[in-house]
N, C-alpha and C positions, 0 to 999 in steps of 0.2 A: 503493500497501497506505501509504504512512505518512497518506493521509487518511481509508482507513480505519481506521485505529489510530485517530486523534483524532477520528473518531464515534463508535467504541463507548467512547470514555473518558467525551466528554462527554451520549451519551446517557443514563447513570446518573444523573448528577450535576445535570441538565436536569427528571430523576422526581422527585428526589428534592427537590428546590427547590420544584417544583410542587405535591408532596404537604404539605410543610411550612409553603404559603402558605394551603392547603385547612385543614391543623388548626388552625393559628393563627387563620383567621378563624369556626372550627365551634368553637373555644372560647371566643368574646368573650361573654359572658354580661350584661355592664352597660355603658353609653354614657355617659360626662355630661361633657360642654362644662362645661370655666371652672371645676370645683371648690373648692367654700370649704377645706373639711374633709374630710379622708379617716382613716379611724379603721380599722387590723384587726385583729383579738384569732383567738388562733391556741393553738390546746390540741390535746392529744393524740386528741380525738377528732372532730375538724372545724376551719376556722374559718370568720369573719362580716367581713363588709367592709360597711362603714356611710358612706357618701357626701352632704355637705351641700352646697345653692349656697350657702345663706344660713346658719351659726349661728343667725341670731336667728329664721325661720321652718321652726321641722320638718316642715311641709309639703312643704317639697322634699327631705327625708329620699330617701334608696333604699339598701338593703339588700338582700345576699343572703346565703345561706348555702348552706355545704357538707361533709359528714359527711364523713371517713371510713371506708372500707370495714374497716379493722382500727387496733387502736390504733396510732398513728406516737411517736416521742420527737420531741418539737418541741426545738428552739437557734435561740433569735434576739437580735441585738444592737440595740440604740438610742440611739442616738448625737447629741442634738441642734443641736450645733455649737457652736461657742465662743462666737461672737459671738450676744447675746440677742436673738435677732428672733424666734423660732419662741415666739410669745405663745399659741397657740393648745394649744401642749403636754398629752396630756393626765397626763405625767409631772409626780408632788409634787414631788419632786427634783428639782433638775440643778445642774448645773457650769456657771457659765458665766464670759465677759470683756467686761466696755466695750469703748467707745474712748475716745479724748482728750477735751478741752476747752479752753476757754479763754475766761478773763471779766478782766471788770477790775474794780478793788479799788478800793474807795470811802474815805479812812483816817476812819471817823469820832470826833467827839471829838478831835481830833485838836489839839495846842497851839495857840494862835494865832500863826501867822505860820511855820509848820512848814512851808506847801504843797507836798502829798503831795498830788498829781495823780490822779483817777481816768481820765484819758483816755492815762495813763502807765504807767498804776501796773499789771503786770497779772499774771495769773493761768493758770500753765499747769499742767495735772491730766491725771492717768487714775483716774478713783472708782474701778473696780475692775476692777483688771488680772486679779483672779479673784473671784468671789463664788460661794457655796453658795444657793443658790434654793426658799425653799419654797411651794407653792400652796397655799392656804388651802384647806378644804371644797368652801366655795358660789364656786370656781374664778373669782371675778374681784376675787381681790389675792393677795401675792405680797409674804410677807417676804425679806430678802434683806441675807445679812451676807461680808461681804466684806473685800479688802484692797488700799488704793493708794496711790499720793504726791501727790506736790504741790509747786510750784515758786511763792511767793508773790514778787513786787519793786514797792517803793513806792520811785518814783522822784520827787525835788524837781529839777525845769532851768527854771523860769521866778521863780522867789526869788530874792533875795540869802541866803538860809537854807542851809544844808546840814547832813547828819547827820554829828557828832563825836565817837569814839573817845575814853571819856572813863571809866578808872578802871576796865575791865571794862562799862561799860555804853557809854549813847549818852546825846548833849548835842546838843541844837540852838542852832548861833552860826553868825555871817556868815563869808566866806570871809577868808583873809589880806588887807592890805591890796595894796597897788598890785598889783593879780594886771591882767594882761589881758584877761581874759576866763573865767565859769565856767561848766562844760560840763555841771555835773551830781551831782547825791548820787544813790544810792541806798542800797536796804534790803532784802535778800535773803532768805527761808526756806525751806529744806528740809524737806517733814515727812511721814512716810507714819503713816497712817488706816485706820481700822475703820469702814467706812462701816456703819450698819444702818437699812437703807431699805424704809418698805412701800408700795408701788405698790396704787395701788385702781384697776382701768377703771371712769370712767361709764358712769352710762348714754344715751351722745349722743353721734354723730359728731364727728371736725375731718378736714375736705381726705379724705373717703370713710373713714377708719380713726376705730376708738375710740381718745377722747380715754382717756389715763392722767395719773394726779395720783401723784405720791410724794413722801413727807416722812420726814425722819428724823435721826439723827446723825450725825456724823463725831469719832471719838476720834481726835485727832491725838499722834504722835512728834512736835517738831520737831528732827534732831540734828543739825542744822550751821544757821547765818544766820553770814552778814557783813555791813559796809558798806565801800563806796567810793564816795570823791571823787575828781574829778577838775579841773583849772583851768588857764591860759594863766598863762605868770607876765608879770613885765612884761618879759622879753627874749626872750617867744616860744618857750619849753620848754614841753612839757608836766609836769604834777606829779601825785602821785596817794596818794591816801591812804588806806587798808586796814588791816581789821581781822575778824576773824573771834568776839573773845569780846566779845560787847557786853548781855552778858546779856539772854539772849531769852529768851523762855515757854518749857520742855519740852512741855508735857501742856499740852492745850489741845482742849475742845470743840467743831465748828462745827453750829449747825444750819442742813439745807439741807431746799430744798424745788425740785421740777421739775418741767414740764408738757411731754408730748409735742405736741410742734408738726405734724407732721409725720414717719412712717415711721419712721427712728431718730433724727430730732432733735430734739431738745430742748431747752426754757431752764431755768434755772435759777437760784436767789437762794442764796447761804451767808450764813451771820453768827456772829461769833463772841462771845459776852460777854463774852471772857475779853482782855486786852490785850497787844499783841505781846511789847510790852515789861516786865519784870517787876522790881520792888525802885526802895527809896525815889530820888526825885529823877529817875524815868528819863518821858520822855515818855510820855504812854498812849492808847492812840490802840487803838481795836477795827475788826476787816477787814470789809467789808461788800462780795461779789463778786459780778457776777452774768453771767452772759454765754452762753456754746451748750455743750451736750455733745453728744456719738454713745454714744446708747444708753445703758447705764447698770448 
């Protein structure tokens, strides 16, 4: 008896499953392998589907139209994602978020004997924590305005010179006499920035994707900076000198250029015409950084 009940229950479910598969197969009106771009347009009168296998070749385009029998109410929501990877989106306006970056800083124009090293002076940045992008009508250019953070660390480790706090500023001088060894000296600057970047898609491909070139400016406010020097005394103890009043420049501007290498990986160069420190008697040098950044 139990077996008959189970058979009676499973039979309708099997029939419904087969009918659903038949219905699904009969609803297939278009089949495209490896589409490059899909655009679905919907209105109360019907909908339209356009599929491109290669956006650079319109001959590979397939299109399907379907009209509704009666006018209907259409509600739709579209979100292109946090990361700015949706390069082929038809949205004019978009809110996106880039990734982190790392670079090395050359202290251009530094005084003779200062000894700041590019190989050990690091920049860690998040160019676009959030950004608003506008795609221009010709679809190959994007203008973005965002907000980001930047940490720059200028380091001296291979010379006898060090950063010395001096009357609310910075001086360059030797380590104290009689020390056992110098551990290094660094100057760190933290900034908040507003990057304004123009991105242009170039008419050729690089590593299978279109090459992108970005140029713009970053308007910075440096809210914090500090100086730290450490050394080992003659008795073997570790000594440290620290100051967060170094007379750094609060407002500055950086010029930036970016080139997409592959996928979301970009190479960037960033230079500031403003000296890191300001005021009479301060050592003057301008940061020139280069490195890698994800998206932007």
